[in-house]
C-alpha positions as CSV (number, residue, x, y, z in Angstrom):
1,M,-5.6,-12.3,26.8
2,K,-1.8,-11.6,25.9
3,R,0.2,-7.9,25.9
4,V,1.1,-7.6,22.2
5,I,3.4,-4.8,21.1
6,V,2.9,-3.3,17.4
7,I,5.8,-2.2,15.8
8,G,4.6,0.2,13.3
9,G,1.7,3.1,13.5
10,G,1.0,2.9,9.7
11,I,-2.4,1.5,8.1
12,I,-1.0,-1.8,8.9
13,G,0.1,-1.3,12.4
14,L,-3.1,0.6,13.2
15,C,-5.6,-2.0,11.7
16,S,-3.8,-4.8,13.6
17,A,-4.1,-2.7,17.2
18,Y,-7.8,-2.9,16.0
19,Y,-8.4,-6.3,16.0
20,L,-6.3,-7.5,18.3
21,R,-7.9,-5.0,20.8
22,K,-11.5,-6.1,19.6
23,E,-9.9,-9.6,20.9
24,G,-9.0,-8.6,24.0
25,H,-5.4,-8.1,24.6
26,E,-3.4,-5.3,25.7
27,V,-2.1,-3.3,22.6
28,I,1.1,-1.2,22.9
29,V,2.1,0.7,19.4
30,I,5.3,1.9,19.0
31,D,6.2,4.0,16.2
32,K,9.2,6.5,15.7
33,S,7.3,9.1,14.2
34,K,4.3,11.7,15.2
35,M,2.2,9.7,13.2
36,N,1.3,12.3,11.2
37,G,2.9,11.6,7.7
38,G,4.6,8.7,5.4
39,A,3.1,6.1,2.8
40,S,-0.1,5.6,5.1
41,Y,-0.8,9.3,4.7
42,V,-0.1,10.3,0.9
43,N,-1.5,7.3,-0.7
44,A,-3.6,7.2,-3.4
45,G,-6.5,5.9,-1.0
46,Y,-7.7,3.2,-3.1
47,I,-9.3,-0.2,-2.2
48,T,-8.1,-2.3,-4.8
49,P,-10.2,-5.5,-5.9
50,S,-8.7,-4.4,-9.3
51,H,-4.7,-4.5,-9.0
52,I,-4.6,-8.1,-9.3
53,I,-1.1,-7.9,-10.9
54,P,1.6,-7.9,-8.7
55,L,3.9,-5.7,-9.3
56,S,7.2,-8.4,-10.4
57,A,4.5,-8.9,-13.6
58,P,6.2,-10.0,-16.8
59,G,8.3,-7.2,-18.9
60,M,8.4,-4.7,-15.8
61,I,12.2,-5.5,-15.6
62,T,12.6,-4.7,-19.2
63,K,10.5,-1.7,-18.4
64,G,12.6,-0.5,-15.6
65,L,16.0,-1.0,-17.7
66,K,14.4,1.3,-20.3
67,W,13.1,3.6,-17.4
68,M,16.5,3.9,-15.8
69,L,17.5,6.3,-18.3
70,N,15.0,8.5,-17.6
71,P,14.4,10.8,-14.4
72,S,11.1,11.4,-15.0
73,S,9.9,7.8,-15.5
74,P,7.2,6.6,-13.5
75,F,9.3,3.4,-12.4
76,Y,13.1,3.7,-11.0
77,V,15.3,1.5,-9.9
78,K,18.4,3.2,-8.5
79,P,21.3,-0.1,-8.7
80,R,23.9,0.0,-6.3
81,M,26.2,-2.2,-4.9
82,D,24.2,-3.7,-1.7
83,M,24.1,-7.1,-1.3
84,E,20.6,-6.9,0.0
85,F,19.3,-5.1,-2.8
86,L,21.3,-7.7,-5.6
87,K,19.8,-10.8,-3.9
88,W,16.1,-8.7,-4.2
89,G,16.6,-8.2,-7.4
90,W,17.2,-11.8,-8.8
91,A,14.5,-12.9,-6.5
92,F,12.2,-10.1,-8.5
93,K,13.5,-11.5,-11.7
94,K,13.3,-15.0,-10.9
95,S,9.0,-14.2,-9.4
96,A,8.3,-11.9,-12.9
97,K,7.2,-15.0,-14.6
98,K,3.9,-15.8,-16.5
99,E,3.2,-18.7,-14.3
100,K,3.6,-17.3,-10.7
101,V,1.6,-13.9,-11.6
102,N,-1.1,-15.9,-13.2
103,R,-0.9,-18.2,-9.4
104,A,-0.8,-14.6,-7.3
105,I,-4.1,-13.3,-9.4
106,P,-6.6,-14.7,-7.5
107,I,-4.9,-14.4,-3.9
108,I,-4.4,-10.9,-4.6
109,K,-8.3,-10.2,-5.8
110,D,-9.3,-12.3,-2.4
111,I,-7.9,-10.7,0.1
112,N,-8.1,-7.1,-1.6
113,L,-12.3,-8.2,-1.5
114,F,-11.7,-9.4,2.2
115,S,-10.3,-5.8,3.0
116,R,-13.2,-4.2,1.1
117,E,-15.7,-5.7,2.9
118,L,-13.9,-5.0,6.1
119,Y,-13.5,-1.2,5.3
120,E,-17.9,-1.4,5.2
121,E,-17.9,-3.2,8.4
122,M,-15.9,-0.1,9.7
123,K,-17.8,2.7,8.1
124,T,-21.7,1.3,8.7
125,S,-20.5,0.8,12.2
126,D,-21.2,3.5,15.1
127,E,-17.1,3.4,15.9
128,F,-16.0,5.7,13.2
129,N,-16.7,8.6,10.8
130,F,-14.6,8.8,7.5
131,H,-14.9,9.3,4.2
132,Y,-15.6,6.1,2.0
133,E,-16.7,5.9,-1.1
134,R,-17.4,3.1,-3.7
135,N,-17.1,4.7,-7.3
136,G,-15.3,2.4,-9.1
137,L,-11.8,2.8,-11.0
138,L,-11.2,4.3,-14.3
139,M,-8.2,3.5,-16.5
140,L,-7.6,6.0,-18.4
141,C,-5.6,5.7,-21.9
142,K,-4.1,8.0,-24.1
143,T,-2.8,5.5,-26.7
144,E,-4.4,2.2,-28.8
145,K,-1.5,0.1,-27.3
146,A,-2.4,0.7,-23.4
147,L,-5.8,0.5,-24.1
148,E,-5.4,-2.9,-25.5
149,E,-2.8,-4.0,-22.5
150,E,-5.6,-2.8,-20.0
151,W,-7.7,-4.4,-21.5
152,E,-6.2,-7.6,-21.1
153,V,-5.9,-7.0,-17.5
154,G,-9.4,-6.5,-17.7
155,K,-10.5,-9.9,-18.9
156,K,-8.3,-11.3,-17.0
157,A,-10.3,-9.6,-13.9
158,I,-13.6,-10.8,-15.8
159,S,-12.2,-14.5,-15.4
160,T,-12.1,-13.9,-11.8
161,G,-15.4,-12.7,-11.5
162,L,-14.8,-9.2,-11.3
163,N,-17.3,-6.9,-13.1
164,V,-15.2,-4.7,-15.8
165,V,-16.0,-2.6,-18.8
166,E,-14.1,-1.3,-21.9
167,L,-15.1,2.1,-22.5
168,N,-14.4,5.0,-25.7
169,K,-14.1,8.2,-24.8
170,E,-18.0,9.4,-24.7
171,Q,-18.6,6.7,-22.4
172,T,-15.8,7.6,-20.0
173,Q,-16.9,10.9,-20.2
174,K,-20.1,10.0,-18.7
175,Y,-18.1,9.4,-15.3
176,E,-16.3,13.0,-15.6
177,P,-19.4,15.1,-17.1
178,D,-17.5,18.5,-15.3
179,I,-14.3,17.9,-17.2
180,D,-12.9,17.4,-20.5
181,L,-10.8,13.9,-20.9
182,D,-8.1,14.2,-23.7
183,I,-7.9,10.4,-24.0
184,I,-9.2,7.7,-27.0
185,G,-10.6,5.4,-24.0
186,S,-10.8,3.4,-20.7
187,V,-11.1,0.5,-18.5
188,Y,-13.9,0.9,-15.9
189,F,-13.5,-1.8,-12.4
190,D,-16.7,-0.9,-10.7
191,C,-14.8,-3.0,-7.6
192,D,-12.9,-0.2,-6.2
193,A,-13.4,1.9,-3.6
194,H,-11.7,5.3,-2.2
195,M,-10.7,7.3,1.0
196,T,-9.3,9.9,2.4
197,P,-6.1,8.6,4.3
198,S,-5.4,11.4,6.6
199,E,-8.5,11.3,7.7
200,F,-9.1,7.7,8.3
201,M,-6.0,7.5,10.3
202,G,-7.1,10.0,12.8
203,N,-10.3,8.5,13.4
204,M,-8.9,5.2,14.1
205,K,-5.9,6.7,16.5
206,A,-8.3,8.4,17.9
207,Y,-10.9,5.4,18.6
208,L,-7.9,3.2,19.6
209,E,-7.0,5.7,22.3
210,K,-10.8,5.5,23.5
211,I,-10.8,1.6,24.0
212,G,-7.2,1.6,25.7
213,V,-4.3,1.1,23.4
214,Q,-0.8,2.8,24.5
215,F,0.9,4.8,22.2
216,C,4.4,5.4,21.8
217,L,5.4,8.2,19.7
218,E,8.8,9.3,18.5
219,E,10.1,5.7,20.2
220,E,12.8,4.0,18.0
221,V,13.1,0.6,18.6
222,K,16.8,-0.1,19.4
223,D,17.0,-3.2,20.2
224,I,15.0,-7.0,20.7
225,E,15.7,-9.0,23.9
226,V,15.5,-12.8,22.9
227,S,14.8,-15.9,25.4
228,E,14.3,-19.3,24.3
229,G,13.0,-18.7,21.3
230,K,10.7,-15.9,21.8
231,I,10.6,-12.3,22.7
232,S,10.6,-10.9,25.6
233,E,11.3,-7.3,25.6
234,V,11.7,-4.4,22.8
235,I,13.6,-2.0,23.8
236,T,13.2,1.8,22.3
237,S,15.2,4.6,22.5
238,K,13.1,5.9,25.9
239,Q,12.3,2.5,27.5
240,K,12.0,-1.4,28.0
241,I,8.8,-2.8,27.2
242,S,7.9,-6.2,27.8
243,C,5.4,-8.7,25.4
244,E,3.9,-11.8,25.1
245,E,3.7,-11.1,21.2
246,V,5.2,-9.0,18.5
247,V,3.6,-7.8,15.3
248,L,5.9,-6.6,12.9
249,A,4.3,-3.3,10.6
250,A,7.1,-1.4,10.3
251,G,6.7,-1.3,6.7
252,A,10.3,-0.5,4.5
253,W,11.9,-0.3,7.8
254,S,11.1,-3.7,9.4
255,P,14.3,-6.0,7.8
256,M,16.6,-3.6,9.6
257,L,14.4,-4.5,13.0
258,V,14.6,-8.7,12.5
259,K,18.3,-9.0,11.7
260,K,19.3,-9.7,15.2
261,L,16.6,-12.9,15.0
262,G,18.0,-13.9,12.1
263,L,15.4,-13.5,10.0
264,K,15.4,-11.9,6.3
265,I,12.8,-10.2,5.3
266,P,13.4,-9.1,1.2
267,I,12.0,-5.9,0.9
268,Q,12.8,-2.3,-0.5
269,A,11.7,0.9,0.0
270,G,9.6,2.1,-3.3
271,K,8.8,5.7,-2.8
272,G,5.7,7.6,-4.4
273,Y,4.8,10.8,-4.2
274,R,2.0,13.2,-4.0
275,I,0.7,16.6,-4.9
276,N,-2.3,18.2,-3.3
277,V,-4.8,20.2,-5.0
278,E,-7.4,22.1,-2.6
279,R,-9.8,23.7,-5.0
280,T,-12.2,22.1,-7.3
281,T,-11.3,20.3,-9.9
282,G,-14.0,19.3,-11.5
283,I,-12.7,15.6,-10.7
284,K,-15.7,13.1,-9.7
285,T,-14.3,9.3,-10.3
286,P,-10.9,7.8,-9.3
287,A,-8.9,7.1,-12.2
288,I,-5.4,6.3,-13.2
289,L,-3.6,8.0,-15.9
290,V,-2.3,4.8,-17.7
291,E,0.6,5.9,-19.5
292,A,2.1,7.8,-16.6
293,K,1.0,5.8,-13.9
294,V,-0.4,8.4,-11.6
295,A,-3.6,8.4,-10.0
296,V,-6.2,10.4,-9.2
297,T,-8.3,10.7,-6.5
298,P,-11.1,12.9,-5.2
299,M,-10.3,13.3,-1.4
300,S,-12.5,15.1,1.5
301,G,-12.0,18.4,0.4
302,F,-9.2,18.2,-2.4
303,T,-7.6,16.0,-5.3
304,R,-5.0,14.0,-5.1
305,F,-2.5,13.0,-7.8
306,A,-0.2,10.4,-6.7
307,G,2.2,8.3,-8.4
308,T,6.0,6.9,-9.0
309,M,7.6,3.7,-7.7
310,E,11.4,4.6,-7.1
311,I,13.2,1.8,-5.8
312,G,16.0,2.6,-3.5
313,S,17.6,3.0,-0.1
314,I,15.7,4.8,2.6
315,N,15.2,8.5,2.3
316,H,12.6,11.3,1.7
317,K,14.3,13.6,-0.7
318,I,11.7,14.7,-3.0
319,S,12.7,14.8,-7.0
320,P,11.3,17.9,-8.2
321,V,11.6,16.2,-11.7
322,R,9.1,13.2,-10.8
323,V,6.9,15.9,-8.9
324,N,6.3,18.2,-12.5
325,A,5.8,14.6,-14.2
326,I,2.9,14.0,-11.9
327,A,2.0,17.8,-12.8
328,Q,2.1,17.4,-16.5
329,A,0.0,14.2,-16.4
330,A,-2.8,15.5,-14.5
331,S,-2.3,18.5,-17.6
332,Q,-2.0,15.8,-20.2
333,Y,-5.4,13.9,-19.3
334,Y,-7.9,16.3,-17.8
335,S,-7.7,19.4,-20.2
336,G,-7.9,22.1,-17.6
337,V,-6.3,21.3,-14.8
338,E,-2.9,23.3,-14.1
339,I,-1.2,22.1,-11.0
340,T,1.0,25.3,-9.8
341,Q,4.2,25.6,-8.3
342,E,3.0,26.5,-4.9
343,E,1.2,22.5,-5.2
344,K,4.2,21.4,-6.7
345,E,6.2,22.6,-3.9
346,N,4.0,21.2,-1.2
347,A,4.6,17.6,-2.6
348,A,5.1,14.6,-0.1
349,C,6.4,11.1,-0.4
350,G,6.1,7.9,1.6
351,L,8.1,5.0,1.2
352,R,5.9,1.8,-0.1
353,P,7.9,-2.1,1.7
354,C,8.1,-4.0,-1.6
355,T,8.4,-7.8,-1.5
356,P,10.3,-9.2,-4.9
357,D,6.8,-11.2,-5.6
358,G,4.4,-8.3,-5.2
359,L,2.5,-10.6,-2.1
360,P,3.0,-9.0,1.0
361,F,4.3,-11.1,4.2
362,I,1.9,-11.9,6.5
363,G,2.1,-14.5,9.1
364,R,4.6,-16.3,11.7
365,S,8.4,-17.2,10.9
366,S,10.2,-19.8,11.7
367,K,12.7,-18.1,13.3
368,C,10.6,-16.6,16.2
369,D,7.7,-18.1,18.2
370,N,5.8,-15.0,19.6
371,L,6.8,-12.8,16.1
372,T,4.2,-12.1,13.5
373,V,5.0,-10.4,10.5
374,A,2.6,-7.9,8.6
375,T,4.6,-6.0,6.1
376,G,5.4,-5.7,2.4
377,H,2.3,-4.6,1.1
378,A,3.9,-2.1,-1.5
379,M,1.2,-0.1,-3.1
380,M,-1.9,-1.8,-1.8
381,G,-0.7,-1.5,1.8
382,W,-4.2,1.3,2.0
383,S,-6.4,-1.3,0.6
384,L,-5.0,-4.6,2.6
385,G,-5.1,-3.1,6.1
386,P,-8.0,-4.5,7.6
387,A,-7.9,-7.9,5.8
388,T,-4.2,-8.1,7.1
389,G,-4.9,-6.5,10.6
390,K,-7.6,-9.0,10.7
391,L,-5.3,-11.7,9.6
392,V,-2.8,-10.7,12.6
393,S,-5.5,-11.0,15.0
394,E,-6.9,-14.4,14.2
395,I,-3.2,-15.6,14.6
396,I,-2.4,-14.3,17.6
397,S,-6.1,-15.3,19.2
398,E,-5.4,-18.8,17.5
399,K,-8.5,-18.2,15.7
400,K,-9.6,-20.2,12.2
401,L,-8.4,-17.6,9.8
402,S,-10.6,-15.6,7.5
403,M,-8.6,-16.7,4.5
404,P,-5.6,-19.0,3.7
405,I,-2.6,-17.1,4.1
406,D,0.6,-19.6,2.7
407,A,0.9,-17.5,-0.3
408,F,2.3,-14.6,2.3
409,H,4.3,-17.1,4.6
410,P,7.7,-14.6,5.6
411,D,9.9,-17.8,5.0
412,R,8.8,-18.3,1.5
413,S,11.3,-19.3,-1.2
414,Y,11.4,-17.4,-4.7
C-alpha cells in the first residue's frame, strides 16, 4: 500500500482516488475549491464514443481565425503575447493534420468505450445511486452542408465498428415526439450515454469519504518538495503532506504546479458555459446542435444547454454574448423552447484543459519518478473519468494496463 496524494478533485481526480482506494492505497485528495463547481459540474454529462475526432482537426485553425471576429462564435482563441500560448498554438497547428487525426480516431474510440464500460459497472454496483441513461446522441443539422459533414464523421465511426445512421427530419422526430424540431436531418450515434454530473460527483465524494479517502478542501498547492528525483512532500496553503506517489489531476491549473519539476505540460484553458432550464422542455434525447456547437442534455430534473470553446487565460468571467448565443440556438432548433433572462443570468462556466493534439496526458513523466499525470482531457473529461482513473491506479499499483497508453504520454512531442 502506498500513500498517494491526488491533486485535483474533479472527475479525473475522484475517479483516480476511487480506483486507487480499491487497490488498497491510502489516498488524500487536495483541491483549492469546495468541490461544488467548475468543469466537472457544468459539463454536458456525455459519455462519448461518438467523439472520435480530436479538437485539433484539419480546418479548425481556419475556422478559428474566422470566428475570432465574431464575439458569439462557438470556438474562440484569444490571441496574446504569451510564450506558452504561442508554443501551444504552434503545436496545435502541427497536430491539425489528417494523418495525425486518423491515428487518433481508434485511440479516442477505445478509451471512451472502456470508460463507458466502467461507468456501467459502477451503476450496477451497490455503491452508488446516480442518473445514467444510454439513449445515444443526435447530431441535429439545419443545413445540407452540416449534415453532409456530420455524415462523413459518421461513416468514419462506422468503419471503426460503431453503429451510426443518417436520419431525415421525420425519422429524427421519432426521438423527440414531444417537441417540434426545426432541422433538415441528423446523424444518430447509439453508442453514447449521458448523466447528471453534480449528482455523480456528490455520490462519488460521499462514497470515497465512507471508504477512507481523506479530502483537503480549500487548500491550494503552494510548493512541491523533491528529493532524489521524487516528490517527498506537497505543501499547501494550510499544511505539509508527505507522500510516496502523486497524481496530477488539476485540469487547466496543472502546468503551473509542475514547473519546479522542469516538466512542461502544454495545456490551455478552454472555457465552456452551461444554462440549466429547470422546467419541462419536452426534450428526451441528448443532442448537439451542429451549426451552433451547443450540447443539449436531459438531466435529472432539468435540461442543460452547454457550449462554446473559448481558449484563453484562466478566468471565470461570464460573457453575456456567448450565453445569449447558446440560448438563441435552443430556440432555433427546438420550436417553442425559450430560455428566460433569469436562466441566462444563472449561467455558469468551467475551464477544460486542452492539449495541442486533442489527446489527454496519462502516465508517468521522465522528469519525476513518482508523479503520474492525468490531465488534458478537454471536452472529454467527463467521458474519460473512469478510464483515466483505472489506468492511473494500474500505473501506481504496477499492474498490467487495461489498454495501451503510449499515445497519452506526458513527454510526447508534437
